[in-house]
Backbone of each chain as ProteinMPNN parsed JSONL, in Angstrom:
{"seq_chain_A": "MFDVVLLISLLLLTLSILVGLYRVIKGPSMPDRVYALDLIGINMIALIAVFSIYMRSTAYLEAVLLLGILAFIGTVAFAKYIERGVAIERNDD", "coords_chain_A": {"N_chain_A": [[48.483, 85.483, 4.7], [45.851, 85.939, 4.066], [44.785, 83.581, 4.363], [45.338, 82.998, 6.823], [43.488, 84.702, 8.034], [41.034, 83.634, 7.268], [41.105, 81.112, 8.43], [40.96, 81.773, 11.076], [38.576, 82.913, 10.949], [37.201, 80.608, 10.62], [37.541, 79.258, 13.019], [36.271, 80.889, 14.873], [33.641, 80.651, 14.062], [33.251, 77.966, 14.562], [33.467, 78.053, 17.373], [31.34, 79.537, 17.844], [29.261, 77.947, 17.02], [29.541, 75.894, 19.103], [28.755, 77.231, 21.265], [26.072, 77.531, 20.779], [25.225, 75.031, 20.784], [25.602, 74.406, 23.675], [23.353, 75.946, 24.53], [21.398, 74.369, 23.259], [21.578, 72.027, 24.766], [21.268, 73.027, 27.466], [18.971, 74.526, 27.432], [15.951, 75.979, 29.017], [13.466, 75.676, 28.082], [11.271, 74.33, 25.251], [11.154, 76.503, 22.819], [13.656, 77.69, 23.174], [15.395, 75.811, 22.671], [14.971, 75.562, 19.969], [15.587, 78.007, 18.862], [18.376, 77.893, 19.394], [19.009, 75.757, 17.66], [18.311, 76.779, 15.097], [20.094, 78.811, 14.973], [22.493, 77.396, 14.652], [22.156, 76.352, 12.373], [22.264, 78.443, 10.709], [24.835, 79.468, 11.169], [26.323, 77.272, 10.299], [25.944, 77.6, 7.647], [27.531, 79.859, 6.991], [29.953, 79.002, 7.663], [30.351, 76.876, 5.701], [30.607, 78.707, 3.554], [32.772, 80.389, 4.021], [34.626, 78.149, 4.341], [34.507, 77.28, 1.587], [35.974, 79.423, 0.268], [38.371, 79.107, 1.488], [39.047, 76.66, 0.408], [39.335, 77.571, -2.212], [37.378, 76.853, -4.006], [34.303, 76.268, -5.99], [32.432, 74.003, -5.396], [31.245, 73.774, -3.022], [29.116, 75.328, -2.676], [26.386, 74.852, -3.478], [25.419, 73.627, -1.172], [25.432, 75.508, 0.593], [22.806, 76.875, -0.219], [21.123, 74.651, 0.08], [21.337, 73.842, 2.749], [20.105, 76.506, 3.916], [17.668, 76.291, 3.186], [16.731, 73.95, 4.419], [17.186, 74.601, 7.061], [15.266, 76.424, 7.395], [12.877, 75.072, 7.14], [12.972, 73.05, 8.825], [12.795, 74.757, 11.265], [10.207, 76.002, 10.963], [8.778, 73.81, 11.094], [9.232, 72.931, 13.701], [8.146, 75.108, 15.137], [5.593, 75.064, 14.584], [4.874, 72.463, 15.693], [5.022, 73.265, 18.477], [3.261, 75.118, 19.088], [0.722, 73.872, 17.965], [0.855, 71.108, 18.466], [1.052, 69.238, 16.643], [2.859, 68.686, 13.524], [2.116, 68.601, 10.936], [-0.994, 69.019, 9.816], [-4.173, 67.326, 9.845], [-6.762, 67.077, 7.655], [-9.412, 65.75, 7.573], [-12.502, 66.021, 7.998]], "CA_chain_A": [[47.764, 86.367, 5.508], [44.566, 85.778, 3.828], [44.506, 82.091, 4.72], [45.205, 82.941, 8.293], [42.204, 85.209, 8.402], [40.014, 82.664, 6.947], [41.324, 80.03, 9.501], [40.402, 82.475, 12.467], [37.05, 83.0, 10.988], [36.463, 79.241, 10.63], [37.609, 78.837, 14.413], [35.248, 81.549, 15.647], [32.458, 80.194, 13.628], [32.804, 76.734, 15.255], [33.168, 78.418, 18.718], [29.858, 79.993, 18.095], [28.441, 76.784, 16.898], [29.601, 75.157, 20.192], [27.956, 78.061, 22.178], [24.709, 77.428, 20.393], [25.211, 73.708, 21.183], [25.265, 74.651, 24.902], [21.745, 76.284, 24.608], [20.457, 73.3, 22.873], [21.476, 71.056, 25.743], [20.88, 73.337, 28.761], [17.747, 75.483, 27.235], [15.025, 75.676, 29.888], [12.263, 75.368, 27.206], [11.416, 73.976, 23.905], [11.59, 77.224, 21.967], [15.049, 78.192, 23.376], [16.278, 74.817, 21.724], [14.518, 75.651, 18.329], [16.373, 79.193, 18.489], [19.737, 77.612, 19.151], [19.28, 74.915, 16.445], [18.301, 77.549, 14.07], [21.4, 79.456, 15.002], [23.506, 76.496, 14.501], [22.058, 76.198, 11.098], [22.619, 79.798, 9.997], [26.173, 79.432, 11.326], [26.803, 76.186, 9.267], [25.977, 78.297, 6.249], [28.413, 80.883, 7.052], [31.064, 77.993, 7.752], [30.474, 76.483, 4.444], [30.963, 79.749, 2.828], [34.147, 80.581, 4.363], [35.345, 76.903, 4.075], [34.552, 77.428, 0.229], [36.844, 80.619, 0.023], [39.462, 78.676, 1.886], [39.581, 75.844, -0.509], [39.25, 78.096, -3.652], [36.468, 75.866, -4.74], [32.824, 76.472, -5.978], [31.815, 73.123, -5.377], [30.544, 73.593, -1.798], [28.269, 76.55, -2.885], [25.074, 74.225, -3.486], [25.16, 73.074, 0.128], [24.716, 76.963, 1.152], [21.293, 76.929, -0.461], [20.366, 73.453, 0.786], [21.288, 74.139, 4.294], [19.321, 77.48, 4.231], [16.167, 75.781, 3.019], [16.46, 72.912, 5.449], [17.146, 75.322, 8.457], [13.914, 77.081, 7.549], [11.553, 74.223, 7.108], [12.933, 72.53, 10.306], [12.376, 75.661, 12.406], [8.914, 76.286, 10.817], [8.058, 72.632, 11.63], [9.23, 72.837, 15.096], [7.287, 76.066, 15.603], [4.069, 74.469, 14.449], [4.738, 71.403, 16.657], [5.141, 73.714, 19.614], [2.136, 75.715, 19.115], [-0.506, 72.998, 17.673], [1.048, 69.77, 18.888], [1.162, 68.47, 15.207], [3.561, 69.28, 12.629], [1.239, 68.388, 9.755], [-2.439, 68.638, 10.393], [-5.078, 66.292, 9.116], [-8.099, 67.712, 7.165], [-10.499, 64.662, 7.297], [-13.583, 66.076, 8.786]], "C_chain_A": [[46.239, 86.256, 5.513], [44.004, 84.573, 4.227], [44.302, 82.235, 6.242], [43.749, 83.633, 8.931], [40.965, 84.274, 8.355], [40.074, 81.553, 7.921], [40.574, 80.589, 10.761], [39.045, 82.64, 12.299], [36.479, 81.479, 11.213], [36.53, 78.767, 12.193], [36.568, 79.661, 15.166], [33.927, 81.0, 15.203], [32.309, 78.848, 14.426], [32.898, 77.089, 16.74], [31.745, 79.05, 18.762], [28.839, 79.009, 17.937], [28.252, 75.942, 18.318], [28.99, 75.785, 21.17], [26.731, 77.831, 22.015], [24.323, 76.07, 21.027], [24.89, 73.622, 22.885], [23.772, 75.024, 25.316], [20.898, 75.267, 24.258], [20.387, 72.252, 24.03], [20.852, 71.588, 27.053], [19.326, 73.808, 28.655], [16.566, 74.951, 28.071], [13.557, 75.096, 29.163], [12.495, 74.991, 25.757], [11.899, 75.006, 23.003], [12.886, 77.774, 22.208], [16.105, 77.17, 22.507], [16.222, 75.031, 20.344], [15.377, 76.899, 17.936], [17.86, 78.83, 18.364], [19.866, 76.69, 17.968], [19.347, 75.793, 15.105], [19.606, 78.469, 13.98], [22.541, 78.696, 14.434], [23.478, 76.228, 12.785], [22.719, 77.006, 10.157], [24.178, 79.78, 10.144], [26.952, 78.474, 10.463], [27.008, 76.886, 7.929], [27.056, 79.385, 6.007], [29.733, 80.066, 7.009], [31.38, 77.493, 6.307], [30.84, 77.628, 3.417], [32.37, 80.145, 2.855], [35.089, 79.348, 4.009], [35.574, 76.983, 2.305], [35.749, 78.335, -0.265], [38.222, 79.863, 0.397], [39.992, 77.565, 0.862], [39.644, 76.317, -1.885], [38.256, 77.262, -4.427], [34.963, 76.266, -4.734], [31.976, 75.183, -5.815], [30.97, 72.901, -4.08], [29.227, 74.554, -1.665], [26.676, 75.983, -2.881], [24.828, 73.991, -2.073], [24.658, 74.507, 0.841], [23.419, 76.988, 1.096], [20.618, 75.883, 0.154], [20.256, 73.705, 2.138], [20.198, 75.156, 4.88], [17.955, 76.983, 4.169], [15.905, 74.773, 4.113], [16.26, 73.435, 6.851], [15.924, 75.879, 8.465], [12.868, 76.245, 7.658], [11.802, 73.596, 8.415], [12.613, 73.386, 11.237], [10.874, 76.017, 12.128], [8.197, 74.927, 11.378], [8.122, 72.647, 13.177], [8.176, 73.83, 15.71], [5.86, 75.567, 15.773], [3.709, 73.304, 15.508], [4.639, 72.156, 18.062], [3.851, 74.179, 19.917], [0.702, 74.77, 18.794], [-0.449, 71.795, 18.286], [1.05, 68.693, 17.651], [2.003, 69.01, 14.38], [2.78, 69.54, 11.092], [-0.26, 67.871, 10.256], [-3.379, 68.003, 9.631], [-6.499, 67.156, 9.003], [-9.254, 66.66, 6.915], [-11.79, 64.896, 7.933], [-14.699, 66.544, 7.559]], "O_chain_A": [[45.501, 86.395, 6.487], [42.793, 84.495, 4.433], [43.352, 81.74, 6.849], [43.115, 83.268, 9.921], [40.096, 84.19, 9.223], [38.996, 81.046, 8.23], [39.714, 79.945, 11.363], [38.284, 82.555, 13.264], [35.473, 81.232, 11.878], [35.682, 77.981, 12.615], [35.992, 79.105, 16.101], [33.069, 80.899, 16.08], [31.213, 78.64, 14.948], [32.302, 76.275, 17.446], [31.096, 78.998, 19.807], [27.751, 79.065, 18.51], [27.186, 75.432, 18.664], [28.583, 75.068, 22.084], [26.049, 77.875, 23.039], [23.294, 75.941, 21.69], [24.029, 72.853, 23.314], [23.147, 74.5, 26.238], [19.789, 75.153, 24.779], [19.334, 71.663, 24.273], [20.077, 70.895, 27.712], [18.523, 73.565, 29.556], [16.17, 73.79, 27.966], [12.782, 74.273, 29.65], [13.531, 75.209, 25.129], [12.909, 74.744, 22.349], [13.288, 78.454, 21.264], [17.146, 77.461, 21.918], [17.153, 74.781, 19.578], [15.878, 76.922, 16.812], [18.555, 79.297, 17.462], [20.859, 76.847, 17.259], [20.185, 75.624, 14.22], [20.057, 78.789, 12.88], [23.446, 79.255, 13.815], [24.46, 75.978, 12.085], [23.429, 76.687, 9.203], [24.801, 80.112, 9.136], [28.04, 78.767, 9.968], [28.023, 76.783, 7.239], [27.38, 79.719, 4.868], [30.618, 80.506, 6.276], [32.485, 77.66, 5.79], [31.428, 77.271, 2.396], [33.061, 80.222, 1.839], [36.176, 79.521, 3.459], [36.678, 76.769, 1.805], [36.449, 77.928, -1.192], [39.167, 80.008, -0.378], [41.173, 77.538, 0.515], [39.996, 75.517, -2.752], [38.508, 77.062, -5.615], [34.398, 76.561, -3.681], [30.784, 75.286, -6.105], [30.124, 72.009, -4.018], [28.456, 74.518, -0.706], [25.81, 76.648, -2.312], [23.658, 74.269, -1.807], [23.641, 74.572, 1.532], [22.758, 77.103, 2.128], [19.568, 76.116, 0.754], [19.154, 73.784, 2.683], [19.537, 74.945, 5.897], [17.148, 77.25, 5.059], [14.817, 74.813, 4.688], [15.465, 72.969, 7.667], [15.359, 75.887, 9.559], [11.882, 76.641, 8.28], [10.844, 73.579, 9.189], [12.073, 72.876, 12.218], [10.243, 76.352, 13.13], [7.157, 74.992, 12.034], [7.119, 72.39, 13.843], [7.438, 73.484, 16.633], [5.152, 75.629, 16.778], [2.614, 73.173, 16.056], [4.052, 71.469, 18.898], [3.274, 73.742, 20.912], [-0.325, 75.03, 19.421], [-1.497, 71.288, 18.687], [1.05, 67.472, 17.808], [1.909, 70.232, 14.494], [2.919, 70.514, 10.352], [-0.604, 66.833, 10.821], [-3.259, 68.294, 8.441], [-7.13, 67.711, 9.903], [-10.0, 66.861, 5.957], [-12.266, 63.901, 8.479], [-15.884, 66.723, 7.839]]}, "seq_chain_B": "MNVTTIEVIVSVLVLFGVILALISAFGLVRLPDVYTRSHAATKSATLGVLVTLTGAFMFFGLEEGFFSIRLVLGIVFVFLTAPVAGHLVCRAAYRSGVPLDKRTVQDDLEPILGTQEERQAENKERHRRPHS", "coords_chain_B": {"N_chain_B": [[40.845, 95.951, -10.174], [43.712, 94.885, -8.18], [44.86, 91.452, -6.906], [45.426, 91.935, -4.032], [44.084, 93.661, -2.906], [41.429, 92.798, -3.487], [41.474, 90.632, -1.677], [41.751, 91.888, 0.747], [39.355, 93.424, 1.061], [37.557, 90.966, 1.095], [38.22, 89.827, 3.403], [37.723, 91.684, 5.123], [35.047, 91.754, 5.434], [34.293, 89.229, 5.709], [35.399, 88.607, 8.431], [33.995, 90.484, 9.701], [31.365, 89.733, 9.762], [31.583, 87.032, 10.838], [32.407, 87.824, 13.375], [30.0, 89.245, 14.246], [28.311, 86.997, 14.17], [29.581, 85.513, 16.202], [28.898, 87.21, 18.599], [26.309, 86.901, 18.499], [25.872, 84.613, 19.255], [26.793, 84.512, 21.796], [25.139, 86.156, 23.058], [22.846, 84.536, 22.832], [23.443, 82.792, 25.082], [23.602, 84.548, 27.041], [21.53, 86.381, 27.712], [18.378, 86.862, 29.389], [15.473, 85.666, 28.874], [13.549, 83.804, 26.758], [12.302, 85.356, 24.889], [13.883, 87.758, 24.814], [16.12, 86.259, 23.929], [15.459, 85.782, 21.215], [15.882, 88.206, 19.836], [18.751, 88.091, 19.802], [19.24, 85.631, 18.58], [18.142, 85.835, 15.801], [18.31, 88.242, 14.595], [21.089, 89.724, 14.454], [22.438, 87.314, 13.892], [21.598, 86.657, 11.389], [22.386, 88.835, 9.824], [25.092, 88.79, 10.066], [25.548, 86.336, 8.774], [24.716, 87.344, 6.067], [26.613, 89.16, 5.581], [28.939, 87.658, 5.397], [28.319, 85.821, 3.3], [28.353, 87.626, 1.174], [30.724, 88.35, 1.064], [31.936, 86.077, 0.354], [30.645, 85.742, -2.065], [31.818, 88.24, -3.524], [34.424, 87.425, -3.407], [34.503, 85.106, -5.101], [33.423, 86.378, -7.226], [34.981, 88.511, -8.225], [37.703, 87.557, -8.042], [38.004, 85.094, -9.17], [36.367, 85.224, -11.246], [33.76, 84.155, -11.269], [30.395, 84.028, -11.485], [28.378, 83.482, -9.107], [25.304, 82.039, -8.958], [23.807, 80.438, -7.284], [25.031, 81.247, -4.887], [23.89, 83.974, -4.837], [21.127, 83.321, -4.661], [21.103, 81.922, -2.207], [21.761, 83.987, -0.488], [19.558, 85.677, -0.912], [17.43, 83.908, 0.103], [18.264, 83.495, 2.751], [18.01, 85.875, 3.693], [15.162, 86.486, 3.494], [13.954, 84.565, 4.904], [14.824, 83.972, 7.438], [13.877, 86.029, 9.483], [11.299, 85.427, 9.322], [11.045, 82.854, 10.369], [12.009, 83.468, 12.943], [10.065, 84.971, 14.05], [8.017, 83.055, 14.063], [8.739, 81.114, 15.841], [8.84, 82.774, 17.905], [6.096, 83.523, 18.484], [5.038, 80.774, 18.772], [6.235, 80.301, 21.3], [5.136, 82.253, 23.169], [2.368, 81.581, 23.039], [2.259, 78.99, 23.871], [3.006, 79.455, 26.434], [5.563, 80.029, 27.596], [7.177, 81.136, 30.363], [7.722, 84.756, 31.044], [10.536, 86.798, 31.65], [11.675, 87.752, 35.111], [11.992, 90.44, 35.388], [10.379, 91.676, 33.744], [8.153, 94.451, 32.923], [5.871, 95.15, 31.567], [3.139, 93.73, 29.853], [1.484, 93.542, 27.082], [-0.142, 91.555, 25.843], [-1.125, 89.897, 27.423], [-3.71, 90.669, 28.514], [-5.483, 89.643, 26.29], [-4.777, 86.969, 25.501], [-4.659, 85.422, 27.621], [-3.482, 84.465, 30.908], [-0.152, 83.362, 31.954], [-0.335, 80.775, 33.096], [-2.776, 79.869, 32.411], [-2.313, 79.758, 29.425], [-0.306, 77.941, 29.443], [-1.692, 75.472, 30.396], [-3.501, 75.319, 28.601], [-1.975, 74.351, 26.406], [-0.799, 72.458, 26.979], [-3.117, 70.727, 27.063], [-3.793, 70.75, 24.185], [-1.826, 69.462, 23.106], [-1.983, 66.86, 24.091], [-4.377, 65.945, 23.017], [-4.107, 66.223, 19.812], [-5.458, 66.444, 17.204], [-8.018, 67.555, 17.228]], "CA_chain_B": [[41.66, 95.666, -8.889], [44.609, 93.581, -8.209], [44.21, 90.403, -5.995], [45.501, 92.078, -2.553], [42.681, 94.754, -2.472], [40.144, 92.031, -3.132], [41.656, 89.861, -0.392], [41.632, 92.655, 1.976], [37.874, 93.678, 1.233], [36.756, 89.846, 1.457], [38.856, 89.473, 4.803], [37.077, 92.508, 6.302], [33.678, 91.41, 5.106], [34.128, 87.647, 6.305], [35.574, 88.719, 9.845], [32.896, 91.356, 10.46], [30.145, 88.926, 9.469], [32.006, 86.158, 11.921], [32.368, 88.459, 14.882], [28.561, 89.281, 14.586], [27.696, 85.629, 14.557], [30.006, 85.173, 17.487], [28.236, 88.026, 19.414], [24.816, 86.579, 18.644], [25.867, 83.261, 19.903], [27.062, 84.773, 23.181], [23.842, 86.704, 23.412], [21.887, 83.55, 23.071], [23.721, 82.28, 26.236], [23.739, 85.693, 28.261], [20.244, 87.023, 27.762], [17.482, 86.17, 30.519], [14.547, 84.711, 28.717], [13.299, 83.192, 25.264], [11.847, 86.541, 24.01], [15.15, 88.427, 24.473], [17.027, 85.684, 23.211], [15.151, 85.792, 19.973], [16.633, 88.994, 19.299], [20.152, 87.73, 19.555], [19.372, 84.58, 17.712], [17.619, 85.999, 14.508], [18.728, 89.697, 13.706], [22.416, 89.823, 14.411], [22.85, 86.229, 13.239], [21.249, 86.991, 10.028], [23.105, 90.002, 9.288], [26.306, 88.151, 10.046], [25.609, 85.487, 7.641], [24.456, 87.935, 4.818], [27.832, 89.95, 5.159], [29.976, 86.632, 5.254], [28.053, 85.283, 2.057], [28.599, 88.653, 0.31], [32.253, 88.321, 1.114], [32.265, 84.911, -0.549], [30.381, 86.346, -3.324], [32.717, 89.109, -3.963], [35.668, 86.779, -3.773], [34.575, 84.342, -6.449], [33.086, 87.046, -8.563], [36.161, 89.499, -8.729], [39.133, 87.057, -8.084], [37.976, 83.878, -10.153], [35.334, 85.523, -12.401], [32.838, 83.085, -11.317], [29.166, 84.711, -10.873], [27.541, 82.229, -8.543], [23.891, 82.231, -9.04], [23.453, 79.706, -6.214], [25.078, 82.109, -3.703], [22.869, 84.899, -4.892], [19.816, 82.671, -4.261], [21.209, 81.651, -0.787], [21.603, 85.453, 0.248], [18.122, 86.164, -0.939], [16.585, 83.207, 0.807], [18.464, 83.536, 4.214], [17.479, 87.468, 4.091], [13.901, 86.231, 3.565], [13.285, 83.342, 5.716], [15.321, 84.015, 8.822], [13.27, 86.803, 10.288], [9.893, 84.805, 9.518], [11.392, 81.63, 11.183], [12.204, 83.83, 14.338], [8.905, 85.286, 14.501], [7.118, 81.948, 14.264], [9.224, 80.348, 17.108], [8.499, 83.694, 19.192], [4.903, 83.239, 18.598], [4.622, 79.601, 19.391], [6.578, 80.369, 22.6], [4.25, 83.024, 23.903], [1.185, 80.886, 23.061], [2.561, 77.873, 24.515], [3.124, 79.818, 27.817], [6.73, 80.259, 28.26], [7.269, 82.54, 31.401], [8.594, 85.831, 30.713], [11.729, 87.009, 32.78], [11.1, 88.167, 36.261], [12.113, 91.813, 35.36], [9.478, 92.457, 32.781], [7.38, 95.293, 33.58], [4.613, 95.242, 30.808], [2.887, 92.47, 28.801], [0.365, 93.801, 26.524], [-0.913, 90.53, 25.054], [-1.787, 88.944, 28.482], [-5.46, 90.359, 28.583], [-5.989, 88.936, 25.123], [-4.483, 85.714, 25.137], [-4.605, 84.787, 28.75], [-2.349, 84.555, 31.793], [0.907, 82.484, 31.401], [-0.838, 79.356, 33.538], [-3.772, 79.45, 31.468], [-1.865, 79.354, 28.075], [0.247, 76.541, 29.508], [-2.478, 74.379, 30.577], [-4.369, 75.042, 27.159], [-1.031, 74.169, 25.333], [-0.571, 70.871, 27.406], [-4.352, 69.993, 26.538], [-3.687, 70.674, 22.834], [-0.55, 68.439, 22.843], [-2.709, 65.721, 24.494], [-5.446, 65.799, 21.972], [-3.508, 67.198, 18.765], [-6.11, 66.525, 16.158], [-9.201, 68.134, 17.6]], "C_chain_B": [[42.478, 94.398, -8.913], [44.361, 92.585, -7.015], [44.39, 90.719, -4.62], [44.393, 92.978, -2.193], [41.39, 93.772, -2.363], [40.311, 90.995, -1.795], [41.232, 90.702, 1.014], [40.118, 93.12, 2.239], [37.068, 92.269, 1.713], [37.096, 89.623, 2.947], [37.984, 90.285, 5.658], [35.639, 92.043, 6.426], [33.483, 90.174, 5.989], [34.498, 88.008, 7.794], [34.563, 89.6, 10.304], [31.688, 90.341, 10.663], [30.306, 87.547, 10.661], [31.891, 86.683, 13.222], [30.97, 88.697, 15.027], [28.012, 87.879, 14.969], [28.23, 85.205, 15.823], [29.163, 85.991, 18.594], [26.835, 87.516, 19.588], [24.532, 85.335, 19.46], [25.96, 83.646, 21.556], [25.692, 85.453, 23.637], [22.797, 85.686, 23.542], [22.177, 82.798, 24.481], [23.434, 83.218, 27.424], [22.205, 86.161, 28.651], [19.177, 86.159, 28.665], [16.373, 85.145, 30.048], [14.448, 84.517, 27.225], [13.139, 84.463, 24.407], [13.002, 87.34, 23.939], [16.15, 87.641, 23.742], [16.499, 85.435, 21.697], [15.817, 86.879, 18.998], [18.021, 88.767, 18.972], [20.134, 86.546, 18.212], [19.015, 84.712, 16.076], [18.353, 87.152, 13.826], [20.343, 89.612, 13.547], [23.025, 88.719, 13.594], [22.726, 86.306, 11.68], [22.074, 87.925, 9.173], [24.733, 89.48, 9.335], [26.406, 87.27, 8.94], [25.624, 86.061, 6.323], [26.056, 88.629, 4.483], [28.941, 88.713, 4.793], [29.656, 86.116, 3.616], [28.384, 86.381, 1.053], [30.055, 88.981, 0.094], [32.384, 87.206, 0.177], [31.898, 85.162, -2.018], [31.196, 87.196, -4.079], [34.016, 88.204, -4.42], [35.541, 85.979, -5.124], [34.123, 85.128, -7.768], [34.278, 87.939, -9.116], [37.415, 88.669, -8.753], [39.046, 85.873, -9.153], [37.049, 84.281, -11.283], [34.12, 84.643, -12.501], [31.398, 83.873, -10.571], [28.366, 83.552, -10.422], [26.09, 82.552, -8.343], [23.32, 81.701, -7.82], [23.682, 80.546, -4.85], [24.161, 83.272, -3.582], [21.448, 84.557, -4.163], [19.805, 82.512, -2.589], [20.975, 82.758, -0.061], [20.131, 85.71, 0.303], [17.389, 85.294, 0.078], [16.761, 83.264, 2.289], [17.815, 84.902, 4.52], [16.01, 87.457, 4.166], [13.376, 85.553, 4.695], [13.732, 83.607, 7.075], [14.534, 84.82, 9.916], [11.774, 86.137, 10.564], [10.081, 83.608, 10.369], [11.401, 82.15, 12.717], [10.912, 84.453, 14.823], [7.821, 84.258, 14.739], [7.409, 81.454, 15.552], [8.672, 81.375, 18.375], [7.044, 83.399, 19.505], [4.356, 82.059, 19.223], [5.225, 79.623, 20.766], [5.631, 81.142, 23.423], [2.922, 82.133, 24.012], [1.301, 79.416, 23.674], [3.047, 78.125, 26.1], [4.479, 79.634, 28.391], [6.788, 81.501, 29.094], [8.159, 83.595, 30.878], [9.714, 86.221, 32.067], [11.097, 87.874, 34.019], [10.715, 89.674, 36.329], [11.11, 92.514, 34.447], [8.307, 93.139, 33.445], [6.017, 95.592, 32.696], [4.316, 94.128, 29.914], [1.509, 92.83, 28.356], [-0.526, 92.818, 26.121], [-1.377, 89.8, 26.095], [-3.295, 89.124, 28.443], [-6.09, 89.827, 27.319], [-6.003, 87.472, 25.152], [-4.529, 84.629, 26.553], [-3.587, 84.742, 29.541], [-1.472, 83.375, 31.298], [0.366, 80.979, 31.856], [-1.843, 78.979, 32.603], [-3.243, 79.018, 29.951], [-0.997, 78.011, 28.217], [-0.401, 75.18, 29.594], [-3.265, 74.188, 29.32], [-3.396, 74.292, 26.081], [-0.937, 72.619, 25.739], [-1.881, 69.946, 26.895], [-4.19, 69.844, 25.097], [-2.738, 69.532, 22.399], [-1.198, 66.929, 23.066], [-3.425, 65.241, 23.386], [-5.028, 66.681, 20.678], [-4.531, 67.449, 17.612], [-7.795, 67.018, 16.2], [-9.28, 69.62, 17.391]], "O_chain_B": [[42.203, 93.298, -9.394], [43.606, 92.986, -6.129], [43.738, 90.051, -3.818], [43.871, 92.902, -1.08], [40.532, 93.842, -1.483], [39.378, 90.671, -1.061], [40.611, 90.301, 1.998], [39.666, 93.202, 3.381], [36.14, 92.322, 2.519], [36.192, 89.226, 3.683], [37.517, 89.849, 6.71], [35.118, 91.975, 7.539], [32.626, 90.122, 6.871], [33.625, 87.553, 8.534], [34.235, 89.42, 11.477], [31.143, 90.238, 11.762], [29.321, 87.117, 11.261], [31.328, 86.059, 14.121], [30.574, 88.306, 16.125], [27.342, 87.696, 15.985], [27.496, 84.568, 16.578], [28.746, 85.311, 19.532], [26.229, 87.657, 20.65], [23.522, 85.018, 20.089], [25.255, 83.098, 22.403], [25.264, 85.124, 24.744], [21.867, 85.906, 24.318], [21.234, 82.219, 25.021], [23.104, 82.825, 28.543], [21.828, 86.261, 29.818], [19.163, 84.928, 28.635], [16.247, 84.039, 30.574], [15.268, 85.075, 26.496], [13.759, 84.608, 23.353], [13.209, 87.717, 22.786], [16.965, 88.197, 23.005], [17.281, 84.813, 20.978], [16.19, 86.689, 17.84], [18.478, 89.218, 17.921], [20.81, 86.589, 17.184], [19.455, 83.934, 15.229], [18.899, 87.064, 12.726], [20.785, 89.42, 12.414], [23.911, 88.936, 12.768], [23.638, 86.048, 10.895], [22.353, 87.734, 7.99], [25.499, 89.931, 8.483], [27.335, 87.426, 8.147], [26.323, 85.56, 5.442], [26.571, 88.613, 3.365], [29.755, 88.916, 3.892], [30.572, 86.023, 2.799], [28.733, 85.947, -0.045], [30.511, 89.69, -0.803], [32.998, 87.444, -0.864], [32.617, 84.884, -2.977], [31.326, 86.955, -5.28], [34.523, 88.253, -5.541], [36.305, 86.144, -6.074], [34.307, 84.787, -8.936], [34.485, 88.053, -10.325], [38.276, 89.079, -9.531], [39.974, 85.719, -9.946], [37.034, 83.558, -12.278], [33.54, 84.405, -13.561], [31.349, 84.217, -9.391], [27.783, 82.78, -11.183], [25.786, 83.39, -7.494], [22.427, 82.334, -7.257], [22.867, 80.594, -3.928], [23.679, 83.6, -2.498], [20.83, 85.258, -3.361], [18.878, 82.833, -1.845], [20.178, 82.751, 0.877], [19.533, 85.924, 1.358], [16.723, 85.889, 0.925], [15.812, 83.14, 3.063], [17.133, 85.036, 5.536], [15.489, 88.339, 4.849], [12.428, 85.977, 5.355], [12.875, 83.428, 7.94], [14.495, 84.419, 11.08], [11.164, 86.225, 11.629], [9.157, 83.367, 11.147], [10.921, 81.465, 13.62], [10.704, 84.439, 16.036], [6.859, 84.487, 15.472], [6.506, 81.334, 16.38], [8.226, 80.998, 19.458], [6.73, 83.057, 20.645], [3.431, 82.112, 20.034], [4.65, 78.849, 21.532], [5.308, 80.6, 24.48], [2.438, 82.0, 25.136], [0.266, 78.794, 23.913], [3.394, 77.214, 26.852], [4.618, 79.153, 29.515], [6.529, 82.636, 28.693], [9.23, 83.331, 30.332], [9.557, 85.886, 33.241], [10.11, 88.592, 33.852], [9.752, 90.181, 36.904], [11.014, 93.74, 34.393], [7.604, 92.615, 34.309], [5.139, 96.282, 33.213], [5.218, 93.616, 29.251], [0.509, 92.543, 29.014], [-1.711, 93.137, 26.021], [-2.153, 88.908, 25.752], [-4.082, 88.18, 28.367], [-7.294, 89.575, 27.364], [-7.001, 86.801, 24.892], [-4.453, 83.4, 26.527], [-2.529, 84.991, 28.963], [-1.854, 82.562, 30.457], [0.582, 80.035, 31.097], [-1.811, 77.889, 32.031], [-3.725, 78.043, 29.376], [-0.956, 77.152, 27.337], [0.013, 74.117, 29.132], [-3.662, 73.074, 28.981], [-3.849, 73.73, 25.084], [-0.995, 71.709, 24.912], [-1.794, 68.8, 26.454], [-4.461, 68.717, 24.681], [-2.947, 68.808, 21.426], [-0.943, 65.985, 22.318], [-3.108, 64.188, 22.833], [-5.571, 67.772, 20.51], [-4.517, 68.548, 17.058], [-8.598, 66.824, 15.287], [-10.304, 70.233, 17.695]]}, "name": "protein", "num_of_chains": 2, "seq": "MFDVVLLISLLLLTLSILVGLYRVIKGPSMPDRVYALDLIGINMIALIAVFSIYMRSTAYLEAVLLLGILAFIGTVAFAKYIERGVAIERNDDMNVTTIEVIVSVLVLFGVILALISAFGLVRLPDVYTRSHAATKSATLGVLVTLTGAFMFFGLEEGFFSIRLVLGIVFVFLTAPVAGHLVCRAAYRSGVPLDKRTVQDDLEPILGTQEERQAENKERHRRPHS"}
């Protein structure tokens, strides 16, 4: 029973990632796509957590922390690129 | 606690979080413009992930006796950074001149930052000469 609940959770998370992928492809503006990518990253964190419960293994839990950091840094870099035109500004004046 | 009680608690937490994540994904598709979509993409998705990670933490802590410090760090990090990232993207969207939905009735920032066409033209100019 517990495993069935976890499998259903994995299925629903995959569905929500696919729905986010629709917004990445269709998104009328650049920030829409960044939001959808952020949502995909956050859903992948939940996916890895549920998968590690399903496998009864703690080996995947490093990936939770890594994906959280990478999703945040990627979103911040995209936001800065949209607003400023560059992700890393030069200060050589 | 015996094993089945733990499994019931973890199942409820995981299912609740996953359903929240699914609702926020559908909100990302159904809502009309980028500013309303930001609500769906940041708030409810963050809560869903936090509840799911808490379920995983309780599973490994109670059933296997493994206190996972990485999971605690992941929970704290997602809780701190997801709203910040959402705010940054929303700010970038407004300043780069993404249009609001047609049904919007009030825009208090417009007298300060300029109309949507002005912001869009300014952003295009900034992208053309980025290091000025």
